[in-house]
PDB file of the backbone (N, CA, C, O) and the ligand in Angstrom, with CONECT records:
HET     ZN  A 101       1
ATOM      1  N   UNK A   1     -29.907  -5.895   3.928  1.00  0.00           N
ATOM      2  CA  UNK A   1     -29.598  -6.524   5.157  1.00  0.00           C
ATOM      3  C   UNK A   1     -30.565  -7.515   5.547  1.00  0.00           C
ATOM      4  O   UNK A   1     -30.242  -8.627   5.965  1.00  0.00           O
ATOM      5  N   UNK A   2     -31.893  -7.067   5.395  1.00  0.00           N
ATOM      6  CA  UNK A   2     -32.917  -8.030   5.929  1.00  0.00           C
ATOM      7  C   UNK A   2     -32.957  -9.320   5.200  1.00  0.00           C
ATOM      8  O   UNK A   2     -33.418 -10.335   5.723  1.00  0.00           O
ATOM      9  N   UNK A   3     -32.443  -9.288   3.908  1.00  0.00           N
ATOM     10  CA  UNK A   3     -32.448 -10.442   3.095  1.00  0.00           C
ATOM     11  C   UNK A   3     -31.399 -11.498   3.539  1.00  0.00           C
ATOM     12  O   UNK A   3     -31.454 -12.661   3.138  1.00  0.00           O
ATOM     13  N   UNK A   4     -30.461 -11.051   4.369  1.00  0.00           N
ATOM     14  CA  UNK A   4     -29.441 -11.917   4.814  1.00  0.00           C
ATOM     15  C   UNK A   4     -29.795 -12.648   6.141  1.00  0.00           C
ATOM     16  O   UNK A   4     -28.892 -13.183   6.784  1.00  0.00           O
ATOM     17  N   UNK A   5     -30.982 -12.681   6.533  1.00  0.00           N
ATOM     18  CA  UNK A   5     -31.401 -13.289   7.781  1.00  0.00           C
ATOM     19  C   UNK A   5     -31.156 -14.738   7.766  1.00  0.00           C
ATOM     20  O   UNK A   5     -31.266 -15.434   6.756  1.00  0.00           O
ATOM     21  N   UNK A   6     -30.806 -15.177   8.975  1.00  0.00           N
ATOM     22  CA  UNK A   6     -30.593 -16.640   9.122  1.00  0.00           C
ATOM     23  C   UNK A   6     -31.409 -17.219  10.198  1.00  0.00           C
ATOM     24  O   UNK A   6     -31.747 -16.535  11.165  1.00  0.00           O
ATOM     25  N   UNK A   7     -31.720 -18.391  10.073  1.00  0.00           N
ATOM     26  CA  UNK A   7     -32.541 -19.145  10.999  1.00  0.00           C
ATOM     27  C   UNK A   7     -31.827 -19.139  12.380  1.00  0.00           C
ATOM     28  O   UNK A   7     -30.643 -19.467  12.449  1.00  0.00           O
ATOM     29  N   UNK A   8     -32.524 -18.773  13.465  1.00  0.00           N
ATOM     30  CA  UNK A   8     -31.960 -18.713  14.774  1.00  0.00           C
ATOM     31  C   UNK A   8     -31.846 -20.156  15.347  1.00  0.00           C
ATOM     32  O   UNK A   8     -31.221 -20.381  16.383  1.00  0.00           O
ATOM     33  N   UNK A   9     -32.413 -21.028  14.700  1.00  0.00           N
ATOM     34  CA  UNK A   9     -32.393 -22.400  15.207  1.00  0.00           C
ATOM     35  C   UNK A   9     -31.169 -23.187  14.660  1.00  0.00           C
ATOM     36  O   UNK A   9     -30.366 -23.757  15.398  1.00  0.00           O
ATOM     37  N   UNK A  10     -31.099 -23.170  13.351  1.00  0.00           N
ATOM     38  CA  UNK A  10     -30.051 -23.935  12.692  1.00  0.00           C
ATOM     39  C   UNK A  10     -28.994 -23.147  11.844  1.00  0.00           C
ATOM     40  O   UNK A  10     -27.957 -23.624  11.385  1.00  0.00           O
ATOM     41  N   UNK A  11     -29.448 -21.826  11.714  1.00  0.00           N
ATOM     42  CA  UNK A  11     -28.438 -20.954  10.953  1.00  0.00           C
ATOM     43  C   UNK A  11     -28.656 -21.011   9.426  1.00  0.00           C
ATOM     44  O   UNK A  11     -27.920 -20.355   8.689  1.00  0.00           O
ATOM     45  N   UNK A  12     -29.509 -21.672   9.004  1.00  0.00           N
ATOM     46  CA  UNK A  12     -29.720 -21.732   7.521  1.00  0.00           C
ATOM     47  C   UNK A  12     -30.460 -20.445   7.127  1.00  0.00           C
ATOM     48  O   UNK A  12     -31.152 -19.818   7.929  1.00  0.00           O
ATOM     49  N   UNK A  13     -30.282 -20.101   5.896  1.00  0.00           N
ATOM     50  CA  UNK A  13     -30.909 -18.825   5.307  1.00  0.00           C
ATOM     51  C   UNK A  13     -32.449 -18.853   5.501  1.00  0.00           C
ATOM     52  O   UNK A  13     -33.120 -19.850   5.235  1.00  0.00           O
ATOM     53  N   UNK A  14     -32.950 -17.731   5.967  1.00  0.00           N
ATOM     54  CA  UNK A  14     -34.360 -17.662   6.287  1.00  0.00           C
ATOM     55  C   UNK A  14     -35.263 -17.663   5.076  1.00  0.00           C
ATOM     56  O   UNK A  14     -34.948 -16.963   4.113  1.00  0.00           O
ATOM     57  N   UNK A  15     -36.354 -18.389   5.049  1.00  0.00           N
ATOM     58  CA  UNK A  15     -37.335 -18.371   4.040  1.00  0.00           C
ATOM     59  C   UNK A  15     -38.424 -17.421   4.382  1.00  0.00           C
ATOM     60  O   UNK A  15     -38.912 -17.357   5.511  1.00  0.00           O
ATOM     61  N   UNK A  16     -38.841 -16.590   3.246  1.00  0.00           N
ATOM     62  CA  UNK A  16     -39.767 -15.512   3.512  1.00  0.00           C
ATOM     63  C   UNK A  16     -41.214 -16.135   4.151  1.00  0.00           C
ATOM     64  O   UNK A  16     -41.953 -15.490   4.895  1.00  0.00           O
ATOM     65  N   UNK A  17     -41.413 -17.276   3.780  1.00  0.00           N
ATOM     66  CA  UNK A  17     -42.728 -17.917   4.102  1.00  0.00           C
ATOM     67  C   UNK A  17     -42.760 -18.337   5.632  1.00  0.00           C
ATOM     68  O   UNK A  17     -43.822 -18.458   6.244  1.00  0.00           O
ATOM     69  N   UNK A  18     -41.561 -18.540   6.181  1.00  0.00           N
ATOM     70  CA  UNK A  18     -41.444 -18.993   7.556  1.00  0.00           C
ATOM     71  C   UNK A  18     -40.492 -18.232   8.392  1.00  0.00           C
ATOM     72  O   UNK A  18     -39.858 -18.736   9.319  1.00  0.00           O
ATOM     73  N   UNK A  19     -40.417 -16.942   8.007  1.00  0.00           N
ATOM     74  CA  UNK A  19     -39.601 -16.077   8.790  1.00  0.00           C
ATOM     75  C   UNK A  19     -40.054 -16.110  10.228  1.00  0.00           C
ATOM     76  O   UNK A  19     -41.241 -16.297  10.495  1.00  0.00           O
ATOM     77  N   UNK A  20     -39.148 -15.935  11.153  1.00  0.00           N
ATOM     78  CA  UNK A  20     -37.733 -15.836  10.912  1.00  0.00           C
ATOM     79  C   UNK A  20     -36.889 -17.066  10.842  1.00  0.00           C
ATOM     80  O   UNK A  20     -35.696 -17.089  11.145  1.00  0.00           O
ATOM     81  N   UNK A  21     -37.563 -18.053  10.436  1.00  0.00           N
ATOM     82  CA  UNK A  21     -36.989 -19.388  10.422  1.00  0.00           C
ATOM     83  C   UNK A  21     -36.712 -19.916   9.039  1.00  0.00           C
ATOM     84  O   UNK A  21     -37.220 -19.323   8.088  1.00  0.00           O
ATOM     85  N   UNK A  22     -36.001 -20.910   8.848  1.00  0.00           N
ATOM     86  CA  UNK A  22     -35.756 -21.405   7.479  1.00  0.00           C
ATOM     87  C   UNK A  22     -36.719 -22.364   7.076  1.00  0.00           C
ATOM     88  O   UNK A  22     -36.808 -22.708   5.898  1.00  0.00           O
ATOM     89  N   UNK A  23     -37.536 -22.877   8.077  1.00  0.00           N
ATOM     90  CA  UNK A  23     -38.594 -23.874   7.586  1.00  0.00           C
ATOM     91  C   UNK A  23     -39.609 -23.857   8.782  1.00  0.00           C
ATOM     92  O   UNK A  23     -39.350 -23.292   9.845  1.00  0.00           O
ATOM     93  N   UNK A  24     -40.736 -24.491   8.539  1.00  0.00           N
ATOM     94  CA  UNK A  24     -41.793 -24.598   9.513  1.00  0.00           C
ATOM     95  C   UNK A  24     -41.232 -25.523  10.692  1.00  0.00           C
ATOM     96  O   UNK A  24     -41.566 -25.373  11.868  1.00  0.00           O
ATOM     97  N   UNK A  25     -40.417 -26.411  10.278  1.00  0.00           N
ATOM     98  CA  UNK A  25     -39.854 -27.354  11.266  1.00  0.00           C
ATOM     99  C   UNK A  25     -38.996 -26.681  12.333  1.00  0.00           C
ATOM    100  O   UNK A  25     -39.096 -27.020  13.512  1.00  0.00           O
ATOM    101  N   UNK A  26     -38.137 -25.711  11.921  1.00  0.00           N
ATOM    102  CA  UNK A  26     -37.409 -25.029  12.869  1.00  0.00           C
ATOM    103  C   UNK A  26     -38.280 -24.123  13.682  1.00  0.00           C
ATOM    104  O   UNK A  26     -38.055 -23.918  14.875  1.00  0.00           O
ATOM    105  N   UNK A  27     -39.347 -23.542  12.981  1.00  0.00           N
ATOM    106  CA  UNK A  27     -40.300 -22.657  13.800  1.00  0.00           C
ATOM    107  C   UNK A  27     -40.867 -23.587  14.894  1.00  0.00           C
ATOM    108  O   UNK A  27     -41.017 -23.127  16.027  1.00  0.00           O
ATOM    109  N   UNK A  28     -41.158 -24.738  14.650  1.00  0.00           N
ATOM    110  CA  UNK A  28     -41.797 -25.630  15.659  1.00  0.00           C
ATOM    111  C   UNK A  28     -40.825 -25.892  16.809  1.00  0.00           C
ATOM    112  O   UNK A  28     -41.166 -25.973  17.990  1.00  0.00           O
ATOM    113  N   UNK A  29     -39.497 -26.026  16.313  1.00  0.00           N
ATOM    114  CA  UNK A  29     -38.530 -26.337  17.309  1.00  0.00           C
ATOM    115  C   UNK A  29     -38.362 -25.158  18.189  1.00  0.00           C
ATOM    116  O   UNK A  29     -38.257 -25.342  19.401  1.00  0.00           O
ATOM    117  N   UNK A  30     -38.326 -23.937  17.680  1.00  0.00           N
ATOM    118  CA  UNK A  30     -38.129 -22.802  18.470  1.00  0.00           C
ATOM    119  C   UNK A  30     -39.363 -22.590  19.398  1.00  0.00           C
ATOM    120  O   UNK A  30     -39.252 -22.123  20.532  1.00  0.00           O
ATOM    121  N   UNK A  31     -40.410 -22.921  18.902  1.00  0.00           N
ATOM    122  CA  UNK A  31     -41.655 -22.785  19.711  1.00  0.00           C
ATOM    123  C   UNK A  31     -41.669 -23.737  20.827  1.00  0.00           C
ATOM    124  O   UNK A  31     -42.152 -23.409  21.911  1.00  0.00           O
ATOM    125  N   UNK A  32     -41.161 -24.912  20.619  1.00  0.00           N
ATOM    126  CA  UNK A  32     -41.026 -25.929  21.744  1.00  0.00           C
ATOM    127  C   UNK A  32     -39.977 -25.517  22.722  1.00  0.00           C
ATOM    128  O   UNK A  32     -40.102 -25.829  23.907  1.00  0.00           O
ATOM    129  N   UNK A  33     -38.957 -24.840  22.300  1.00  0.00           N
ATOM    130  CA  UNK A  33     -37.933 -24.296  23.204  1.00  0.00           C
ATOM    131  C   UNK A  33     -38.662 -23.292  24.114  1.00  0.00           C
ATOM    132  O   UNK A  33     -38.466 -23.302  25.329  1.00  0.00           O
ATOM    133  N   UNK A  34     -39.531 -22.399  23.504  1.00  0.00           N
ATOM    134  CA  UNK A  34     -40.206 -21.386  24.371  1.00  0.00           C
ATOM    135  C   UNK A  34     -40.972 -22.079  25.420  1.00  0.00           C
ATOM    136  O   UNK A  34     -40.898 -21.775  26.611  1.00  0.00           O
ATOM    137  N   UNK A  35     -41.697 -23.003  24.951  1.00  0.00           N
ATOM    138  CA  UNK A  35     -42.687 -23.587  25.956  1.00  0.00           C
ATOM    139  C   UNK A  35     -41.909 -24.408  27.066  1.00  0.00           C
ATOM    140  O   UNK A  35     -42.246 -24.341  28.248  1.00  0.00           O
ATOM    141  N   UNK A  36     -40.902 -25.146  26.648  1.00  0.00           N
ATOM    142  CA  UNK A  36     -40.129 -25.735  27.684  1.00  0.00           C
ATOM    143  C   UNK A  36     -39.325 -24.798  28.547  1.00  0.00           C
ATOM    144  O   UNK A  36     -38.998 -25.082  29.700  1.00  0.00           O
ATOM    145  N   UNK A  37     -39.041 -23.736  27.979  1.00  0.00           N
ATOM    146  CA  UNK A  37     -38.267 -22.639  28.777  1.00  0.00           C
ATOM    147  C   UNK A  37     -39.156 -22.036  29.841  1.00  0.00           C
ATOM    148  O   UNK A  37     -38.715 -21.691  30.937  1.00  0.00           O
ATOM    149  N   UNK A  38     -40.471 -21.915  29.469  1.00  0.00           N
ATOM    150  CA  UNK A  38     -41.504 -21.300  30.359  1.00  0.00           C
ATOM    151  C   UNK A  38     -41.687 -22.158  31.601  1.00  0.00           C
ATOM    152  O   UNK A  38     -42.049 -21.665  32.669  1.00  0.00           O
ATOM    153  N   UNK A  39     -41.424 -23.480  31.438  1.00  0.00           N
ATOM    154  CA  UNK A  39     -41.654 -24.383  32.590  1.00  0.00           C
ATOM    155  C   UNK A  39     -40.623 -24.074  33.637  1.00  0.00           C
ATOM    156  O   UNK A  39     -40.901 -24.230  34.826  1.00  0.00           O
ATOM    157  N   UNK A  40     -39.391 -23.623  33.233  1.00  0.00           N
ATOM    158  CA  UNK A  40     -38.464 -23.289  34.192  1.00  0.00           C
ATOM    159  C   UNK A  40     -38.546 -21.897  34.554  1.00  0.00           C
ATOM    160  O   UNK A  40     -37.957 -21.043  33.891  1.00  0.00           O
ATOM    161  N   UNK A  41     -39.286 -21.600  35.633  1.00  0.00           N
ATOM    162  CA  UNK A  41     -39.360 -20.213  35.957  1.00  0.00           C
ATOM    163  C   UNK A  41     -38.222 -19.729  36.921  1.00  0.00           C
ATOM    164  O   UNK A  41     -38.007 -20.278  38.002  1.00  0.00           O
ATOM    165  N   UNK A  42     -37.571 -18.749  36.488  1.00  0.00           N
ATOM    166  CA  UNK A  42     -36.303 -18.317  37.105  1.00  0.00           C
ATOM    167  C   UNK A  42     -36.688 -17.609  38.456  1.00  0.00           C
ATOM    168  O   UNK A  42     -37.703 -16.916  38.530  1.00  0.00           O
ATOM    169  N   UNK A  43     -35.971 -17.777  39.361  1.00  0.00           N
ATOM    170  CA  UNK A  43     -36.295 -17.149  40.715  1.00  0.00           C
ATOM    171  C   UNK A  43     -35.869 -18.126  41.869  1.00  0.00           C
ATOM    172  O   UNK A  43     -34.709 -18.125  42.281  1.00  0.00           O
ATOM    173  N   UNK A  44     -36.777 -18.913  42.352  1.00  0.00           N
ATOM    174  CA  UNK A  44     -36.624 -19.764  43.374  1.00  0.00           C
ATOM    175  C   UNK A  44     -35.492 -20.805  43.170  1.00  0.00           C
ATOM    176  O   UNK A  44     -35.335 -21.235  42.027  1.00  0.00           O
ATOM    177  N   UNK A  45     -34.749 -21.218  44.092  1.00  0.00           N
ATOM    178  CA  UNK A  45     -33.669 -22.214  44.024  1.00  0.00           C
ATOM    179  C   UNK A  45     -34.254 -23.475  43.416  1.00  0.00           C
ATOM    180  O   UNK A  45     -35.457 -23.728  43.477  1.00  0.00           O
ATOM    181  N   UNK A  46     -33.326 -24.285  42.806  1.00  0.00           N
ATOM    182  CA  UNK A  46     -33.794 -25.526  42.212  1.00  0.00           C
ATOM    183  C   UNK A  46     -34.323 -26.539  43.273  1.00  0.00           C
ATOM    184  O   UNK A  46     -35.141 -27.410  42.979  1.00  0.00           O
ATOM    185  N   UNK A  47     -33.800 -26.372  44.549  1.00  0.00           N
ATOM    186  CA  UNK A  47     -34.220 -27.330  45.532  1.00  0.00           C
ATOM    187  C   UNK A  47     -35.679 -27.126  45.840  1.00  0.00           C
ATOM    188  O   UNK A  47     -36.408 -28.071  46.142  1.00  0.00           O
ATOM    189  N   UNK A  48     -36.083 -25.917  45.763  1.00  0.00           N
ATOM    190  CA  UNK A  48     -37.533 -25.747  46.130  1.00  0.00           C
ATOM    191  C   UNK A  48     -38.488 -26.406  45.155  1.00  0.00           C
ATOM    192  O   UNK A  48     -39.658 -26.651  45.452  1.00  0.00           O
ATOM    193  N   UNK A  49     -37.957 -26.676  44.005  1.00  0.00           N
ATOM    194  CA  UNK A  49     -38.783 -27.308  43.008  1.00  0.00           C
ATOM    195  C   UNK A  49     -39.506 -28.598  43.518  1.00  0.00           C
ATOM    196  O   UNK A  49     -40.695 -28.849  43.323  1.00  0.00           O
ATOM    197  N   UNK A  50     -38.688 -29.314  44.143  1.00  0.00           N
ATOM    198  CA  UNK A  50     -39.232 -30.499  44.866  1.00  0.00           C
ATOM    199  C   UNK A  50     -40.225 -30.299  45.944  1.00  0.00           C
ATOM    200  O   UNK A  50     -41.142 -31.105  46.099  1.00  0.00           O
ATOM    201  N   UNK A  51     -40.074 -29.209  46.728  1.00  0.00           N
ATOM    202  CA  UNK A  51     -41.017 -28.923  47.676  1.00  0.00           C
ATOM    203  C   UNK A  51     -42.244 -28.450  47.160  1.00  0.00           C
ATOM    204  O   UNK A  51     -43.299 -28.658  47.760  1.00  0.00           O
ATOM    205  N   UNK A  52     -42.188 -27.806  46.052  1.00  0.00           N
ATOM    206  CA  UNK A  52     -43.505 -27.268  45.480  1.00  0.00           C
ATOM    207  C   UNK A  52     -44.345 -28.359  44.826  1.00  0.00           C
ATOM    208  O   UNK A  52     -45.569 -28.266  44.746  1.00  0.00           O
ATOM    209  N   UNK A  53     -43.656 -29.385  44.366  1.00  0.00           N
ATOM    210  CA  UNK A  53     -44.401 -30.416  43.795  1.00  0.00           C
ATOM    211  C   UNK A  53     -44.550 -31.638  44.773  1.00  0.00           C
ATOM    212  O   UNK A  53     -43.659 -32.486  44.829  1.00  0.00           O
ATOM    213  N   UNK A  54     -45.700 -31.722  45.554  1.00  0.00           N
ATOM    214  CA  UNK A  54     -45.794 -32.922  46.472  1.00  0.00           C
ATOM    215  C   UNK A  54     -45.798 -34.155  45.639  1.00  0.00           C
ATOM    216  O   UNK A  54     -46.130 -34.136  44.454  1.00  0.00           O
ATOM    217  N   UNK A  55     -45.412 -35.260  46.290  1.00  0.00           N
ATOM    218  CA  UNK A  55     -45.406 -36.510  45.605  1.00  0.00           C
ATOM    219  C   UNK A  55     -46.712 -37.032  45.308  1.00  0.00           C
ATOM    220  O   UNK A  55     -47.339 -37.592  46.208  1.00  0.00           O
ATOM    221  N   UNK A  56     -47.202 -36.916  44.142  1.00  0.00           N
ATOM    222  CA  UNK A  56     -48.551 -37.411  43.763  1.00  0.00           C
ATOM    223  C   UNK A  56     -48.332 -38.695  43.047  1.00  0.00           C
ATOM    224  O   UNK A  56     -47.850 -38.674  41.914  1.00  0.00           O
ATOM    225  N   UNK A  57     -48.651 -39.805  43.628  1.00  0.00           N
ATOM    226  CA  UNK A  57     -48.542 -41.055  42.996  1.00  0.00           C
ATOM    227  C   UNK A  57     -49.983 -41.375  42.378  1.00  0.00           C
ATOM    228  O   UNK A  57     -50.774 -41.995  43.088  1.00  0.00           O
ATOM    229  N   UNK A  58     -50.301 -41.048  41.304  1.00  0.00           N
ATOM    230  CA  UNK A  58     -51.516 -41.213  40.775  1.00  0.00           C
ATOM    231  C   UNK A  58     -51.441 -42.583  39.853  1.00  0.00           C
ATOM    232  O   UNK A  58     -51.216 -42.583  38.643  1.00  0.00           O
ATOM    233  N   UNK A  59     -51.647 -43.601  40.566  1.00  0.00           N
ATOM    234  CA  UNK A  59     -51.672 -44.897  39.812  1.00  0.00           C
ATOM    235  C   UNK A  59     -52.819 -45.250  39.179  1.00  0.00           C
ATOM    236  O   UNK A  59     -53.870 -45.427  39.794  1.00  0.00           O
ATOM    237  N   UNK A  60     -52.696 -45.385  37.840  1.00  0.00           N
ATOM    238  CA  UNK A  60     -53.787 -45.542  37.098  1.00  0.00           C
ATOM    239  C   UNK A  60     -53.678 -47.016  36.480  1.00  0.00           C
ATOM    240  O   UNK A  60     -54.564 -47.441  35.739  1.00  0.00           O
TER     241      UNK A  60
HETATM  242 ZN    ZN A 101     -33.594 -23.547  10.526  1.00  0.00          ZN2+
END
C-alpha cells in the first residue's frame, strides 16, 4: 500500500528520494504553500487585517 503513494501536490507517483512528493519541485511547492498559509492566521476577521497593519509608506 505504501508503494502506491501519490504526490499530494500533483498526484504523480511518489519517488522514494523525495517522499512524500514526486519530485523536489513539488516538495518546494508544498513548502511554499505552508509558508504562505502561515501568513494567513485564522481567527480575526479579514477587516482587522487592515487595522493591524498601519500604512507604512517607506519610500526608498
Ligand atoms: Zn508532484
